[in-house]
C-alpha positions in Angstrom: -0.1 0.0 0.1 1.3 3.3 -1.0 1.9 6.1 1.9 0.5 9.2 1.4 2.8 12.0 0.3 2.7 15.7 1.5 0.6 16.8 -1.5 -1.8 14.0 -1.0 -2.1 15.3 2.7 -2.9 18.6 1.5 -5.7 17.6 -0.6 -7.1 15.3 2.1 -7.2 18.2 4.6 -9.0 20.5 2.4 -11.4 18.0 1.3 -12.3 17.0 4.9 -12.7 20.6 5.7 -15.4 21.0 2.7 -17.2 17.9 3.4 -17.2 18.6 7.1 -19.5 21.6 6.7 -21.3 20.8 3.3 -24.0 19.0 4.9 -25.0 22.1 7.1 -24.8 24.4 4.4 -27.3 22.2 2.5 -29.9 23.1 5.0 -29.0 26.8 5.3 -26.7 27.1 8.5 -25.2 30.5 8.6 -22.0 29.1 9.8 -21.6 26.1 7.8 -22.7 28.2 4.6 -19.5 30.5 5.5 -17.3 27.5 6.3 -18.2 25.6 3.6 -17.4 28.5 1.1 -14.0 29.1 2.6 -13.2 25.3 2.1 -14.3 25.2 -1.1 -12.3 28.3 -2.5 -9.3 26.7 -0.8 -9.7 23.4 -2.5 -10.5 25.1 -5.9 -7.0 26.6 -5.3 -5.4 23.3 -4.6 -6.9 21.0 -7.3 -5.3 22.5 -10.6 -2.0 22.8 -9.0 -1.5 19.5 -7.3 -3.1 17.8 -10.4 -0.8 19.5 -12.9 0.9 17.1 -15.5 -0.7 14.0 -13.5 -2.3 11.7 -15.7 -5.4 9.6 -15.2 -7.1 12.0 -13.1 -10.7 14.0 -13.2 -9.4 16.9 -11.6 -11.0 19.3 -14.4 -14.5 18.1 -13.7 -13.8 18.1 -9.9 -12.6 21.9 -10.4 -15.7 22.7 -12.2 -18.1 21.0 -9.4 -16.1 23.1 -6.9 -16.5 26.6 -8.8 -20.4 25.9 -9.0 -20.4 25.3 -5.3 -18.5 28.2 -4.1 -20.7 30.4 -6.5 -23.8 28.8 -5.0 -22.8 29.4 -1.6 -21.6 33.2 -2.2 -25.3 34.2 -3.2 -26.0 34.2 0.3 -22.8 34.7 2.5 -22.6 38.5 1.3 -25.9 39.3 2.6 -25.4 37.3 5.9 -22.4 39.4 6.5 -24.5 42.7 5.7 -27.2 41.4 8.7 -24.2 40.9 10.9 -22.9 44.4 10.2 -26.2 46.1 10.9 -26.3 44.5 14.2 -23.1 45.9 15.1 -24.4 49.3 13.9 -27.4 48.6 16.1 -25.4 48.4 19.3 -23.8 51.9 18.8 -25.5 55.1 20.1 -26.8 57.7 17.8 -28.0 54.8 15.3 -31.3 55.9 13.7 -33.4 52.7 15.0 -36.3 53.2 12.5 -34.0 53.4 9.4 -32.0 50.4 10.5 -35.1 48.1 10.8 -36.1 49.5 7.2 -32.7 48.2 5.9 -32.7 44.8 7.8 -36.0 44.0 6.4 -34.9 44.8 3.0 -32.1 42.8 3.6 -34.0 39.8 5.1 -36.1 39.8 2.1 -33.3 39.6 -0.4 -31.5 37.0 1.9 -34.5 34.6 1.7 -35.0 34.8 -2.1 -31.1 33.9 -2.7 -31.2 31.4 0.1 -34.0 29.4 -1.7 -31.8 29.8 -5.1 -28.9 28.5 -3.2 -30.4 25.4 -1.7 -31.8 24.6 -5.0 -28.4 24.6 -6.4 -26.7 22.8 -3.5 -29.2 19.9 -4.1 -27.8 19.6 -7.4 -24.3 19.0 -6.2 -23.6 15.2 -5.4 -20.8 15.2 -2.5 -20.1 11.5 -3.6 -19.5 12.1 -7.0 -17.2 14.9 -6.1 -15.0 12.7 -3.5 -14.5 10.1 -6.0 -13.2 12.7 -8.7 -10.9 14.0 -6.0 -9.9 10.6 -5.2 -8.2 10.2 -8.7 -6.2 12.8 -7.7 -5.2 11.5 -4.5 -4.1 8.4 -6.1 -2.3 9.8 -8.7 -0.1 11.8 -6.4 0.8 8.6 -4.3 2.7 7.6 -7.3 3.2 10.7 -9.6 4.6 10.5 -13.2 6.9 12.3 -15.2 5.9 15.7 -16.0 4.3 16.5 -12.3 5.6 20.0 -12.5 3.3 21.4 -9.9 5.9 23.6 -8.5 6.2 25.3 -11.7 2.7 26.3 -12.0 2.5 27.2 -8.4 5.7 29.6 -8.7 4.1 31.1 -11.8 0.7 31.5 -10.2 2.5 33.5 -7.1 4.6 35.7 -9.7 1.8 36.6 -11.6 -0.8 37.3 -8.7 2.0 39.5 -7.0 2.4 41.4 -10.2 -1.1 42.0 -10.1 -1.4 42.8 -6.7 1.3 45.6 -7.4 -0.4 46.9 -10.4 -3.7 47.3 -8.5 -2.1 49.0 -5.5 -0.6 51.3 -7.6 -3.6 52.0 -9.8 -5.6 52.7 -6.4 -3.3 55.0 -5.0 -4.3 56.9 -2.0 -7.7 58.1 -2.9 -10.5 56.8 -1.5 -12.4 55.0 -4.5 -14.5 51.9 -3.8 -13.8 50.0 -7.2 -10.1 50.1 -7.4 -9.7 49.5 -3.5 -12.0 46.4 -4.2 -9.6 45.1 -7.1 -6.7 45.3 -4.3 -8.8 43.2 -2.2 -9.3 40.7 -4.7 -5.8 40.5 -5.8 -4.1 40.2 -2.0 -6.7 37.5 -1.6 -5.9 35.6 -4.4 -2.1 35.8 -3.8 -2.6 34.7 -0.3 -4.6 31.7 -1.4 -1.4 30.7 -3.5 1.2 31.4 -0.8 -0.8 29.4 1.7 -0.7 26.7 -0.5 3.1 27.1 -1.0 3.5 27.0 2.7 1.1 24.2 3.2 3.0 22.0 0.6 6.2 22.6 2.2 7.5 24.5 -0.9 8.3 27.6 0.8 7.9 29.3 4.2 5.4 32.0 3.8 3.8 32.7 7.1 4.9 36.2 7.3 3.7 37.2 4.0 0.4 35.4 4.5 -0.2 37.5 7.8 0.5 40.7 6.0 -1.8 40.1 3.3 -4.5 38.7 5.6 -4.4 42.0 7.5 -5.0 44.2 4.4 -7.4 41.6 3.1 -9.5 41.8 6.3 -9.3 45.7 6.5 -10.4 45.9 3.0 -13.1 43.2 3.2 -14.8 45.1 6.2 -14.7 48.2 4.0 -16.2 46.3 0.9 -18.9 45.0 3.5 -19.9 48.7 4.6 -20.0 49.7 0.8 -22.3 46.6 0.2 -24.6 48.1 2.8 -24.4 51.6 1.8 -25.9 50.0 -1.7 -28.9 48.5 0.5 -29.4 51.9 2.2 -29.6 53.6 -1.2 -32.2 51.1 -2.5 -34.3 51.7 0.5 -34.1 55.3 0.2 -35.1 55.2 -3.6 -38.1 52.9 -2.7 -41.4 54.4 -2.2 -42.4 54.6 1.6 -45.4 54.4 3.4 -46.3 56.8 6.2 -45.4 55.9 9.5 -46.9 57.3 12.6 -45.0 59.2 15.1 -41.8 59.0 12.9 -40.0 61.5 10.8 -39.3 61.4 7.3 -37.6 57.9 6.7 -35.1 59.7 4.1 -33.8 61.5 7.3 -32.8 58.5 9.2 -31.6 56.6 6.2 -29.2 60.0 5.7 -27.9 59.6 9.3 -27.1 55.8 8.7 -25.6 56.4 5.4 -23.3 59.4 7.0 -22.4 56.5 9.6 -21.2 54.1 7.5 -19.3 56.5 5.0 -17.3 57.6 8.4 -16.4 54.1 9.1 -15.4 53.5 5.4 -13.0 56.5 5.6 -11.3 55.4 8.9 -10.5 51.7 7.4 -9.3 53.6 4.2 -6.8 55.4 6.4 -5.8 52.0 8.2 -5.4 50.7 4.7 -3.1 53.7 3.5 -1.2 53.1 7.0 -0.3 49.6 5.8 0.5 50.5 2.2 4.4 50.1 2.7 4.1 46.4 4.2 1.6 45.2 1.8 3.9 46.6 -1.3 6.8 44.9 0.1 4.9 41.6 0.5 4.0 41.6 -3.2 7.3 42.4 -4.1 8.8 39.7 -1.9 6.1 37.2 -3.2 7.0 38.1 -6.7 10.5 37.7 -6.7 11.9 35.4 -3.7 9.0 33.3 -3.0 8.0 32.7 -6.8 11.6 31.5 -7.4 12.0 29.2 -4.4 8.6 27.6 -5.2 9.4 27.3 -8.8 12.7 25.2 -8.2 12.4 21.6 -7.7 13.7 20.3 -4.4 16.7 18.0 -4.8 16.1 14.2 -4.0 18.3 13.2 -1.0 21.0 10.6 -1.9 19.8 6.9 -1.4 21.2 5.7 2.2 23.3 2.4 2.0 22.6 -0.3 4.5 25.2 -0.9 6.9 26.5 -3.9 5.5 26.8 -2.2 1.9 28.5 0.6 3.6 31.1 -1.8 5.6 31.6 -3.5 2.3 32.7 -0.2 0.2 34.8 0.9 3.1 36.7 -2.5 3.3 37.0 -2.4 -0.7 38.6 0.9 -0.4 40.8 0.0 2.1 42.2 -3.2 0.1 42.8 -0.9 -3.0 44.8 1.7 -1.3 46.8 -1.0 0.5 47.4 -2.7 -3.1 48.6 0.6 -4.6 51.0 0.9 -1.8 52.6 -2.3 -2.4 53.1 -1.6 -6.2 
């Protein structure tokens, strides 16, 4: 029986993480939806790299199935985050409660609609079939054929994504503009996924770079969540409002709420600006040092001789030297 390899263990861990939470996601559990989406993204990152150059796998079909799964889970996850942010705002003094309630009702209605779509899509995914397809990759990893140049692919990905992040940082500059900042967040996330795989597969030490990227991604992710909430506030403000007894104009409360969110966005952007030197350096190091280190195939260790063979070789060497001395 073949022993598991480092790469097969990586695949096993990421597969188990997805299968652990998928049943809960299939019934709409919020936590399970989030964890399943994270696990599906990490597995989707690993499969094409680990399977690169291997023969006899069904990696392509497995990846397509995982991509469908990630997209299905994403339809609801964003609104779950929005509801959580609304809850945090509700705990702060000065937040207009009626306006907050109107926005929350709007988001919940949209979430229920998307949840129905998500559950329908998840029902179409067969976990057993996905497991079998991933199993073909695992089997091939146990005895990889010539041409399994996964390091070359991973190193190229890291270099390409690091360059993309550097370009996104430069184009975003220091001006507060949602779309360019969103592109920085996406680029940082994709580079982090590739670096995590490099670290987990022992191709390179990436812990420090991953930590830097994650801090920036978390900051920009929170900024993005608030910007999504701003869109929902704008949608509620644009909709016709029924009269509310004992309440002021709905638009007044929504305006206050929008300004509170905008203030938070500005603070987060300032935090991102403070991170820029470290983030820029991380992208440069990933694109040069790490990408090169990952791409170079690790040299195989010399085969160890057993004790008997070692003694025989040593004795032979001694006899040859003695014979040479007698000549």
